[in-house]
A tleap script that builds the chain and sets N, CA, C and O, in Angstrom:
source leaprc.protein.ff14SB
mol = sequence {
  NMET SER ARG GLU ARG VAL PHE HIE GLY ARG
  ALA TYR ARG ASP GLY ARG VAL VAL CYS ASP
  ARG VAL LEU VAL THR VAL ILE VAL SER ASP
  VAL ARG LEU GLY LEU ALA PRO TRP GLU ARG
  ARG HIE MET THR VAL ARG PHE MET ARG GLY
  ILE GLU PRO GLY PHE ARG ARG GLN LEU VAL
  GLN VAL LEU ARG ARG ARG GLY ALA ARG SER
  ARG ARG LEU ALA GLU ALA LEU GLU PRO ILE
  GLU LEU GLU VAL GLY GLY GLU ARG ARG LEU
  ALA ALA ARG ILE GLU PRO PRO ALA VAL ARG
  HIE PHE SER LEU GLU GLN THR ASP PHE ARG
  LEU ARG GLN GLN ALA CARG
}
set mol.1.N position { 0.837 -1.181 0.000 }
set mol.1.CA position { 0.000 0.000 0.000 }
set mol.1.C position { 0.883 1.247 0.000 }
set mol.1.O position { 1.893 1.300 0.703 }
set mol.2.N position { 0.506 2.225 -0.774 }
set mol.2.CA position { 1.255 3.477 -0.859 }
set mol.2.C position { 0.409 4.631 -0.337 }
set mol.2.O position { -0.810 4.665 -0.506 }
set mol.3.N position { 1.086 5.562 0.293 }
set mol.3.CA position { 0.419 6.783 0.757 }
set mol.3.C position { 1.024 7.957 0.006 }
set mol.3.O position { 2.240 8.039 -0.162 }
set mol.4.N position { 0.179 8.849 -0.437 }
set mol.4.CA position { 0.637 10.030 -1.178 }
set mol.4.C position { 0.164 11.282 -0.457 }
set mol.4.O position { -1.001 11.401 -0.077 }
set mol.5.N position { 1.088 12.206 -0.279 }
set mol.5.CA position { 0.760 13.508 0.320 }
set mol.5.C position { 1.261 14.586 -0.612 }
set mol.5.O position { 2.338 14.473 -1.197 }
set mol.6.N position { 0.472 15.629 -0.742 }
set mol.6.CA position { 0.805 16.741 -1.629 }
set mol.6.C position { 0.873 18.014 -0.793 }
set mol.6.O position { -0.013 18.290 0.015 }
set mol.7.N position { 1.943 18.787 -1.001 }
set mol.7.CA position { 2.152 20.037 -0.276 }
set mol.7.C position { 2.371 21.174 -1.276 }
set mol.7.O position { 2.931 20.974 -2.353 }
set mol.8.N position { 1.925 22.349 -0.902 }
set mol.8.CA position { 2.210 23.554 -1.686 }
set mol.8.C position { 3.275 24.339 -0.939 }
set mol.8.O position { 3.348 24.282 0.288 }
set mol.9.N position { 4.098 25.070 -1.674 }
set mol.9.CA position { 5.125 25.853 -1.010 }
set mol.9.C position { 5.888 26.726 -1.975 }
set mol.9.O position { 5.404 27.055 -3.058 }
set mol.10.N position { 7.100 27.103 -1.567 }
set mol.10.CA position { 8.007 27.950 -2.352 }
set mol.10.C position { 9.369 27.290 -2.411 }
set mol.10.O position { 9.725 26.473 -1.562 }
set mol.11.N position { 10.131 27.667 -3.447 }
set mol.11.CA position { 11.500 27.173 -3.589 }
set mol.11.C position { 12.469 28.342 -3.423 }
set mol.11.O position { 12.257 29.423 -3.972 }
set mol.12.N position { 13.528 28.109 -2.664 }
set mol.12.CA position { 14.553 29.122 -2.397 }
set mol.12.C position { 15.914 28.596 -2.808 }
set mol.12.O position { 16.161 27.390 -2.824 }
set mol.13.N position { 16.785 29.528 -3.139 }
set mol.13.CA position { 18.195 29.209 -3.352 }
set mol.13.C position { 18.986 30.397 -2.820 }
set mol.13.O position { 18.770 31.536 -3.234 }
set mol.14.N position { 19.883 30.127 -1.918 }
set mol.14.CA position { 20.699 31.170 -1.281 }
set mol.14.C position { 19.834 32.275 -0.675 }
set mol.14.O position { 20.182 33.454 -0.749 }
set mol.15.N position { 18.706 31.889 -0.074 }
set mol.15.CA position { 17.829 32.851 0.588 }
set mol.15.C position { 16.908 33.626 -0.332 }
set mol.15.O position { 16.093 34.415 0.146 }
set mol.16.N position { 17.013 33.425 -1.648 }
set mol.16.CA position { 16.155 34.110 -2.628 }
set mol.16.C position { 15.072 33.165 -3.117 }
set mol.16.O position { 15.310 31.968 -3.277 }
set mol.17.N position { 13.886 33.701 -3.352 }
set mol.17.CA position { 12.806 32.894 -3.908 }
set mol.17.C position { 13.102 32.673 -5.389 }
set mol.17.O position { 13.250 33.634 -6.144 }
set mol.18.N position { 13.189 31.395 -5.811 }
set mol.18.CA position { 13.401 31.077 -7.227 }
set mol.18.C position { 12.119 30.574 -7.876 }
set mol.18.O position { 12.013 30.539 -9.102 }
set mol.19.N position { 11.145 30.184 -7.056 }
set mol.19.CA position { 9.829 29.798 -7.568 }
set mol.19.C position { 8.805 30.090 -6.487 }
set mol.19.O position { 8.910 29.598 -5.364 }
set mol.20.N position { 7.822 30.891 -6.839 }
set mol.20.CA position { 6.834 31.348 -5.879 }
set mol.20.C position { 5.811 30.272 -5.513 }
set mol.20.O position { 5.223 30.314 -4.433 }
set mol.21.N position { 5.602 29.322 -6.401 }
set mol.21.CA position { 4.584 28.291 -6.145 }
set mol.21.C position { 5.070 26.934 -6.643 }
set mol.21.O position { 5.221 26.725 -7.847 }
set mol.22.N position { 5.314 26.013 -5.713 }
set mol.22.CA position { 5.710 24.645 -6.071 }
set mol.22.C position { 4.696 23.667 -5.505 }
set mol.22.O position { 4.005 23.948 -4.526 }
set mol.23.N position { 4.630 22.524 -6.142 }
set mol.23.CA position { 3.781 21.433 -5.692 }
set mol.23.C position { 4.705 20.252 -5.403 }
set mol.23.O position { 5.314 19.704 -6.321 }
set mol.24.N position { 4.815 19.859 -4.137 }
set mol.24.CA position { 5.687 18.757 -3.728 }
set mol.24.C position { 4.821 17.543 -3.416 }
set mol.24.O position { 3.893 17.619 -2.612 }
set mol.25.N position { 5.135 16.427 -4.060 }
set mol.25.CA position { 4.409 15.178 -3.837 }
set mol.25.C position { 5.358 14.179 -3.184 }
set mol.25.O position { 6.463 13.944 -3.672 }
set mol.26.N position { 4.907 13.595 -2.071 }
set mol.26.CA position { 5.690 12.590 -1.359 }
set mol.26.C position { 4.889 11.296 -1.369 }
set mol.26.O position { 3.748 11.259 -0.908 }
set mol.27.N position { 5.492 10.237 -1.897 }
set mol.27.CA position { 4.847 8.923 -1.936 }
set mol.27.C position { 5.677 7.972 -1.078 }
set mol.27.O position { 6.875 7.800 -1.304 }
set mol.28.N position { 5.030 7.361 -0.097 }
set mol.28.CA position { 5.685 6.393 0.765 }
set mol.28.C position { 5.051 5.039 0.496 }
set mol.28.O position { 3.838 4.876 0.623 }
set mol.29.N position { 5.871 4.078 0.128 }
set mol.29.CA position { 5.387 2.743 -0.201 }
set mol.29.C position { 5.718 1.779 0.918 }
set mol.29.O position { 6.873 1.669 1.329 }
set mol.30.N position { 4.706 1.078 1.414 }
set mol.30.CA position { 4.916 0.054 2.439 }
set mol.30.C position { 5.095 -1.321 1.808 }
set mol.30.O position { 5.377 -2.296 2.506 }
set mol.31.N position { 4.933 -1.399 0.505 }
set mol.31.CA position { 4.984 -2.674 -0.202 }
set mol.31.C position { 6.401 -3.222 -0.277 }
set mol.31.O position { 6.600 -4.434 -0.194 }
set mol.32.N position { 7.380 -2.352 -0.432 }
set mol.32.CA position { 8.763 -2.786 -0.642 }
set mol.32.C position { 9.430 -3.104 0.685 }
set mol.32.O position { 10.141 -2.269 1.243 }
set mol.33.N position { 9.205 -4.285 1.179 }
set mol.33.CA position { 9.767 -4.715 2.457 }
set mol.33.C position { 11.282 -4.859 2.363 }
set mol.33.O position { 11.830 -5.134 1.296 }
set mol.34.N position { 11.939 -4.670 3.488 }
set mol.34.CA position { 13.379 -4.833 3.536 }
set mol.34.C position { 14.151 -3.567 3.230 }
set mol.34.O position { 15.380 -3.567 3.287 }
set mol.35.N position { 13.458 -2.492 2.906 }
set mol.35.CA position { 14.123 -1.227 2.613 }
set mol.35.C position { 13.959 -0.273 3.791 }
set mol.35.O position { 12.969 -0.326 4.520 }
set mol.36.N position { 14.937 0.588 3.961 }
set mol.36.CA position { 14.850 1.617 4.992 }
set mol.36.C position { 13.745 2.600 4.630 }
set mol.36.O position { 13.397 2.716 3.455 }
set mol.37.N position { 13.183 3.311 5.608 }
set mol.37.CA position { 12.094 4.253 5.317 }
set mol.37.C position { 12.442 5.281 4.237 }
set mol.37.O position { 11.604 5.601 3.395 }
set mol.38.N position { 13.672 5.798 4.259 }
set mol.38.CA position { 14.045 6.805 3.256 }
set mol.38.C position { 14.142 6.191 1.861 }
set mol.38.O position { 13.996 6.900 0.866 }
set mol.39.N position { 14.386 4.880 1.776 }
set mol.39.CA position { 14.453 4.214 0.475 }
set mol.39.C position { 13.063 3.950 -0.106 }
set mol.39.O position { 12.917 3.768 -1.315 }
set mol.40.N position { 12.056 3.930 0.746 }
set mol.40.CA position { 10.687 3.711 0.287 }
set mol.40.C position { 9.981 5.008 -0.071 }
set mol.40.O position { 8.855 4.982 -0.567 }
set mol.41.N position { 10.624 6.141 0.173 }
set mol.41.CA position { 10.002 7.445 -0.083 }
set mol.41.C position { 10.449 7.981 -1.433 }
set mol.41.O position { 11.635 7.974 -1.761 }
set mol.42.N position { 9.494 8.436 -2.194 }
set mol.42.CA position { 9.730 9.003 -3.522 }
set mol.42.C position { 9.146 10.411 -3.526 }
set mol.42.O position { 7.972 10.599 -3.209 }
set mol.43.N position { 9.970 11.411 -3.888 }
set mol.43.CA position { 9.497 12.794 -3.884 }
set mol.43.C position { 9.651 13.419 -5.257 }
set mol.43.O position { 10.626 13.173 -5.967 }
set mol.44.N position { 8.660 14.241 -5.620 }
set mol.44.CA position { 8.736 15.016 -6.856 }
set mol.44.C position { 8.343 16.449 -6.556 }
set mol.44.O position { 7.669 16.734 -5.566 }
set mol.45.N position { 8.779 17.349 -7.436 }
set mol.45.CA position { 8.409 18.758 -7.317 }
set mol.45.C position { 7.985 19.256 -8.695 }
set mol.45.O position { 8.596 18.929 -9.712 }
set mol.46.N position { 6.927 20.048 -8.698 }
set mol.46.CA position { 6.452 20.695 -9.923 }
set mol.46.C position { 6.511 22.199 -9.683 }
set mol.46.O position { 5.930 22.707 -8.724 }
set mol.47.N position { 7.208 22.896 -10.550 }
set mol.47.CA position { 7.365 24.343 -10.434 }
set mol.47.C position { 6.198 25.000 -11.175 }
set mol.47.O position { 6.153 25.004 -12.405 }
set mol.48.N position { 5.262 25.551 -10.412 }
set mol.48.CA position { 3.984 25.984 -10.971 }
set mol.48.C position { 4.000 27.397 -11.564 }
set mol.48.O position { 3.593 27.592 -12.710 }
set mol.49.N position { 4.463 28.371 -10.798 }
set mol.49.CA position { 4.448 29.754 -11.303 }
set mol.49.C position { 5.443 30.613 -10.535 }
set mol.49.O position { 5.919 30.251 -9.459 }
set mol.50.N position { 5.736 31.760 -11.127 }
set mol.50.CA position { 6.673 32.684 -10.500 }
set mol.50.C position { 8.097 32.168 -10.505 }
set mol.50.O position { 8.828 32.352 -9.531 }
set mol.51.N position { 8.502 31.517 -11.599 }
set mol.51.CA position { 9.846 30.937 -11.685 }
set mol.51.C position { 10.826 32.018 -12.125 }
set mol.51.O position { 10.622 32.674 -13.146 }
set mol.52.N position { 11.874 32.195 -11.361 }
set mol.52.CA position { 12.909 33.188 -11.671 }
set mol.52.C position { 13.544 32.814 -13.019 }
set mol.52.O position { 13.839 31.640 -13.243 }
set mol.53.N position { 13.764 33.788 -13.925 }
set mol.53.CA position { 14.226 33.485 -15.295 }
set mol.53.C position { 15.504 32.647 -15.388 }
set mol.53.O position { 15.568 31.732 -16.209 }
set mol.54.N position { 16.506 32.928 -14.583 }
set mol.54.CA position { 17.745 32.141 -14.618 }
set mol.54.C position { 17.510 30.701 -14.192 }
set mol.54.O position { 18.062 29.776 -14.787 }
set mol.55.N position { 16.699 30.512 -13.171 }
set mol.55.CA position { 16.359 29.175 -12.695 }
set mol.55.C position { 15.529 28.439 -13.747 }
set mol.55.O position { 15.715 27.241 -13.956 }
set mol.56.N position { 14.622 29.145 -14.404 }
set mol.56.CA position { 13.808 28.558 -15.476 }
set mol.56.C position { 14.705 28.021 -16.594 }
set mol.56.O position { 14.481 26.915 -17.088 }
set mol.57.N position { 15.717 28.795 -16.994 }
set mol.57.CA position { 16.637 28.352 -18.053 }
set mol.57.C position { 17.339 27.052 -17.659 }
set mol.57.O position { 17.471 26.140 -18.476 }
set mol.58.N position { 17.787 26.972 -16.408 }
set mol.58.CA position { 18.456 25.763 -15.941 }
set mol.58.C position { 17.519 24.562 -15.973 }
set mol.58.O position { 17.916 23.477 -16.399 }
set mol.59.N position { 16.282 24.745 -15.528 }
set mol.59.CA position { 15.310 23.643 -15.528 }
set mol.59.C position { 14.973 23.194 -16.946 }
set mol.59.O position { 14.840 21.998 -17.207 }
set mol.60.N position { 14.836 24.147 -17.858 }
set mol.60.CA position { 14.516 23.802 -19.249 }
set mol.60.C position { 15.655 23.010 -19.873 }
set mol.60.O position { 15.403 22.085 -20.646 }
set mol.61.N position { 16.909 23.349 -19.557 }
set mol.61.CA position { 18.047 22.582 -20.082 }
set mol.61.C position { 17.979 21.128 -19.617 }
set mol.61.O position { 18.203 20.211 -20.408 }
set mol.62.N position { 17.672 20.915 -18.334 }
set mol.62.CA position { 17.544 19.549 -17.810 }
set mol.62.C position { 16.372 18.840 -18.490 }
set mol.62.O position { 16.467 17.662 -18.833 }
set mol.63.N position { 15.290 19.548 -18.677 }
set mol.63.CA position { 14.087 18.972 -19.279 }
set mol.63.C position { 14.302 18.572 -20.737 }
set mol.63.O position { 13.802 17.532 -21.166 }
set mol.64.N position { 15.031 19.373 -21.499 }
set mol.64.CA position { 15.193 19.134 -22.933 }
set mol.64.C position { 16.237 18.074 -23.271 }
set mol.64.O position { 16.225 17.527 -24.374 }
set mol.65.N position { 17.137 17.779 -22.341 }
set mol.65.CA position { 18.153 16.757 -22.581 }
set mol.65.C position { 17.660 15.410 -22.096 }
set mol.65.O position { 16.687 15.328 -21.346 }
set mol.66.N position { 18.325 14.365 -22.522 }
set mol.66.CA position { 17.946 13.008 -22.121 }
set mol.66.C position { 19.177 12.261 -21.590 }
set mol.66.O position { 20.315 12.655 -21.846 }
set mol.67.N position { 18.932 11.195 -20.860 }
set mol.67.CA position { 19.990 10.293 -20.432 }
set mol.67.C position { 21.057 10.923 -19.562 }
set mol.67.O position { 20.768 11.727 -18.675 }
set mol.68.N position { 22.305 10.540 -19.834 }
set mol.68.CA position { 23.439 10.974 -19.016 }
set mol.68.C position { 23.619 12.488 -19.055 }
set mol.68.O position { 23.986 13.094 -18.048 }
set mol.69.N position { 23.367 13.096 -20.195 }
set mol.69.CA position { 23.507 14.556 -20.306 }
set mol.69.C position { 22.539 15.266 -19.367 }
set mol.69.O position { 22.906 16.241 -18.712 }
set mol.70.N position { 21.314 14.781 -19.304 }
set mol.70.CA position { 20.313 15.365 -18.409 }
set mol.70.C position { 20.722 15.191 -16.946 }
set mol.70.O position { 20.577 16.114 -16.145 }
set mol.71.N position { 21.232 14.008 -16.598 }
set mol.71.CA position { 21.685 13.760 -15.222 }
set mol.71.C position { 22.848 14.664 -14.842 }
set mol.71.O position { 22.886 15.192 -13.730 }
set mol.72.N position { 23.804 14.849 -15.761 }
set mol.72.CA position { 24.954 15.726 -15.476 }
set mol.72.C position { 24.508 17.176 -15.283 }
set mol.72.O position { 25.009 17.865 -14.394 }
set mol.73.N position { 23.573 17.641 -16.106 }
set mol.73.CA position { 23.060 19.002 -15.951 }
set mol.73.C position { 22.351 19.165 -14.610 }
set mol.73.O position { 22.510 20.186 -13.941 }
set mol.74.N position { 21.565 18.157 -14.217 }
set mol.74.CA position { 20.856 18.216 -12.939 }
set mol.74.C position { 21.838 18.207 -11.769 }
set mol.74.O position { 21.640 18.925 -10.789 }
set mol.75.N position { 22.897 17.398 -11.865 }
set mol.75.CA position { 23.902 17.348 -10.797 }
set mol.75.C position { 24.642 18.673 -10.654 }
set mol.75.O position { 25.090 19.022 -9.562 }
set mol.76.N position { 24.769 19.407 -11.749 }
set mol.76.CA position { 25.471 20.692 -11.716 }
set mol.76.C position { 24.635 21.799 -11.066 }
set mol.76.O position { 25.176 22.829 -10.663 }
set mol.77.N position { 23.327 21.592 -10.963 }
set mol.77.CA position { 22.465 22.598 -10.330 }
set mol.77.C position { 22.732 22.650 -8.836 }
set mol.77.O position { 22.964 21.625 -8.197 }
set mol.78.N position { 22.698 23.854 -8.292 }
set mol.78.CA position { 22.836 23.995 -6.852 }
set mol.78.C position { 21.563 23.489 -6.184 }
set mol.78.O position { 20.483 23.578 -6.768 }
set mol.79.N position { 21.675 22.955 -4.960 }
set mol.79.CA position { 20.476 22.478 -4.257 }
set mol.79.C position { 19.489 23.618 -4.015 }
set mol.79.O position { 19.861 24.791 -3.978 }
set mol.80.N position { 18.247 23.249 -3.855 }
set mol.80.CA position { 17.217 24.233 -3.516 }
set mol.80.C position { 16.689 23.910 -2.132 }
set mol.80.O position { 16.862 22.800 -1.629 }
set mol.81.N position { 16.052 24.878 -1.532 }
set mol.81.CA position { 15.407 24.690 -0.247 }
set mol.81.C position { 13.929 24.921 -0.459 }
set mol.81.O position { 13.521 25.965 -0.968 }
set mol.82.N position { 13.128 23.947 -0.071 }
set mol.82.CA position { 11.688 24.035 -0.253 }
set mol.82.C position { 11.018 24.351 1.071 }
set mol.82.O position { 11.299 23.717 2.088 }
set mol.83.N position { 10.139 25.323 1.053 }
set mol.83.CA position { 9.312 25.637 2.215 }
set mol.83.C position { 7.947 25.027 1.926 }
set mol.83.O position { 7.227 25.494 1.044 }
set mol.84.N position { 7.599 24.001 2.657 }
set mol.84.CA position { 6.328 23.307 2.424 }
set mol.84.C position { 5.485 23.332 3.689 }
set mol.84.O position { 5.998 23.280 4.806 }
set mol.85.N position { 4.197 23.411 3.484 }
set mol.85.CA position { 3.291 23.405 4.626 }
set mol.85.C position { 3.466 24.615 5.533 }
set mol.85.O position { 3.185 24.534 6.729 }
set mol.86.N position { 3.925 25.732 4.984 }
set mol.86.CA position { 4.060 26.956 5.765 }
set mol.86.C position { 5.365 27.084 6.520 }
set mol.86.O position { 6.039 28.106 6.394 }
set mol.87.N position { 5.745 26.094 7.294 }
set mol.87.CA position { 6.899 26.212 8.182 }
set mol.87.C position { 8.064 25.310 7.826 }
set mol.87.O position { 9.217 25.731 7.928 }
set mol.88.N position { 7.795 24.082 7.413 }
set mol.88.CA position { 8.866 23.098 7.223 }
set mol.88.C position { 9.767 23.462 6.061 }
set mol.88.O position { 9.294 23.905 5.015 }
set mol.89.N position { 11.054 23.279 6.243 }
set mol.89.CA position { 12.038 23.504 5.186 }
set mol.89.C position { 12.714 22.191 4.851 }
set mol.89.O position { 13.032 21.394 5.734 }
set mol.90.N position { 12.929 21.980 3.567 }
set mol.90.CA position { 13.496 20.736 3.075 }
set mol.90.C position { 14.571 21.083 2.055 }
set mol.90.O position { 14.279 21.717 1.041 }
set mol.91.N position { 15.811 20.677 2.309 }
set mol.91.CA position { 16.903 20.897 1.353 }
set mol.91.C position { 16.964 19.699 0.426 }
set mol.91.O position { 16.971 18.554 0.878 }
set mol.92.N position { 17.008 19.970 -0.899 }
set mol.92.CA position { 16.972 18.862 -1.864 }
set mol.92.C position { 17.707 19.229 -3.148 }
set mol.92.O position { 17.911 20.399 -3.470 }
set mol.93.N position { 18.094 18.185 -3.862 }
set mol.93.CA position { 18.684 18.338 -5.193 }
set mol.93.C position { 17.646 17.906 -6.220 }
set mol.93.O position { 16.875 16.972 -6.001 }
set mol.94.N position { 17.650 18.607 -7.336 }
set mol.94.CA position { 16.726 18.290 -8.423 }
set mol.94.C position { 17.349 17.208 -9.284 }
set mol.94.O position { 18.541 17.253 -9.590 }
set mol.95.N position { 16.539 16.234 -9.672 }
set mol.95.CA position { 16.959 15.183 -10.593 }
set mol.95.C position { 16.065 15.245 -11.825 }
set mol.95.O position { 14.970 15.806 -11.765 }
set mol.96.N position { 16.515 14.677 -12.941 }
set mol.96.CA position { 15.706 14.729 -14.164 }
set mol.96.C position { 14.336 14.081 -13.959 }
set mol.96.O position { 14.190 13.158 -13.158 }
set mol.97.N position { 13.335 14.577 -14.693 }
set mol.97.CA position { 11.997 13.995 -14.572 }
set mol.97.C position { 11.932 12.604 -15.192 }
set mol.97.O position { 12.650 12.303 -16.145 }
set mol.98.N position { 11.062 11.761 -14.638 }
set mol.98.CA position { 10.852 10.423 -15.206 }
set mol.98.C position { 10.024 10.517 -16.482 }
set mol.98.O position { 10.259 9.780 -17.440 }
set mol.99.N position { 9.050 11.431 -16.488 }
set mol.99.CA position { 8.195 11.663 -17.648 }
set mol.99.C position { 8.348 13.116 -18.052 }
set mol.99.O position { 8.185 14.015 -17.227 }
set mol.100.N position { 8.658 13.348 -19.312 }
set mol.100.CA position { 8.869 14.717 -19.797 }
set mol.100.C position { 7.619 15.232 -20.484 }
set mol.100.O position { 6.939 14.504 -21.208 }
set mol.101.N position { 7.327 16.514 -20.240 }
set mol.101.CA position { 6.226 17.206 -20.900 }
set mol.101.C position { 6.811 18.412 -21.622 }
set mol.101.O position { 7.933 18.830 -21.336 }
set mol.102.N position { 6.058 18.961 -22.547 }
set mol.102.CA position { 6.542 20.136 -23.271 }
set mol.102.C position { 6.554 21.371 -22.383 }
set mol.102.O position { 7.376 22.267 -22.571 }
set mol.103.N position { 5.656 21.421 -21.428 }
set mol.103.CA position { 5.555 22.583 -20.547 }
set mol.103.C position { 6.291 22.313 -19.236 }
set mol.103.O position { 6.128 21.259 -18.621 }
set mol.104.N position { 7.086 23.265 -18.829 }
set mol.104.CA position { 7.816 23.161 -17.566 }
set mol.104.C position { 6.845 23.055 -16.396 }
set mol.104.O position { 7.102 22.316 -15.446 }
set mol.105.N position { 5.739 23.781 -16.454 }
set mol.105.CA position { 4.766 23.809 -15.370 }
set mol.105.C position { 3.987 22.497 -15.229 }
set mol.105.O position { 3.271 22.317 -14.244 }
set mol.106.N position { 4.111 21.582 -16.187 }
set mol.106.CA position { 3.417 20.295 -16.113 }
set mol.106.C position { 4.379 19.135 -15.832 }
set mol.106.O position { 3.968 17.974 -15.836 }
set mol.107.N position { 5.629 19.440 -15.594 }
set mol.107.CA position { 6.656 18.413 -15.417 }
set mol.107.C position { 6.979 18.228 -13.940 }
set mol.107.O position { 7.207 19.198 -13.217 }
set mol.108.N position { 6.995 16.979 -13.504 }
set mol.108.CA position { 7.379 16.634 -12.132 }
set mol.108.C position { 8.838 16.204 -12.117 }
set mol.108.O position { 9.185 15.151 -12.652 }
set mol.109.N position { 9.695 17.019 -11.503 }
set mol.109.CA position { 11.105 16.681 -11.346 }
set mol.109.C position { 11.267 15.840 -10.090 }
set mol.109.O position { 10.623 16.105 -9.074 }
set mol.110.N position { 12.122 14.830 -10.154 }
set mol.110.CA position { 12.392 14.028 -8.974 }
set mol.110.C position { 13.266 14.822 -8.012 }
set mol.110.O position { 14.048 15.677 -8.428 }
set mol.111.N position { 13.127 14.533 -6.738 }
set mol.111.CA position { 13.903 15.208 -5.693 }
set mol.111.C position { 14.715 14.191 -4.905 }
set mol.111.O position { 14.264 13.078 -4.632 }
set mol.112.N position { 15.914 14.601 -4.552 }
set mol.112.CA position { 16.759 13.794 -3.654 }
set mol.112.C position { 17.061 14.665 -2.451 }
set mol.112.O position { 17.740 15.685 -2.565 }
set mol.113.N position { 16.552 14.258 -1.297 }
set mol.113.CA position { 16.708 15.061 -0.098 }
set mol.113.C position { 18.154 15.109 0.346 }
set mol.113.O position { 18.862 14.102 0.319 }
set mol.114.N position { 18.585 16.295 0.757 }
set mol.114.CA position { 19.944 16.525 1.242 }
set mol.114.C position { 19.970 16.344 2.756 }
set mol.114.O position { 19.010 16.690 3.444 }
set mol.115.N position { 21.044 15.814 3.260 }
set mol.115.CA position { 21.235 15.755 4.716 }
set mol.115.C position { 21.589 17.143 5.188 }
set mol.115.O position { 22.362 17.847 4.539 }
set mol.116.N position { 21.035 17.540 6.302 }
set mol.116.CA position { 21.304 18.891 6.835 }
set mol.116.C position { 22.554 18.918 7.650 }
set mol.116.O position { 22.928 19.968 8.171 }
savepdb mol mol.pdb
quit
């Protein structure tokens, strides 16, 4: 059985807002026995609106490339900090999307949580 939670929030980088509205989806699967809790959690982020132009260019480059090139571009991006649910902050790295769409606002990028 899987549980899915959706949060709205903002994305920051170096204390600046880079996206005014993000949608963070967290899926926790209880089906995959033998894995640690963090290994059963899958997170995605969708950048909805108010995306800073420089950050938008970086995301579009990751979106338009495929395979190893897309992964290298994503690894080169600086981590972002997500403010979700009003108070909670989550530091994460962006990874290439599993499914690509033509519109950036319809694409769910995978997230890898950073240790604080």
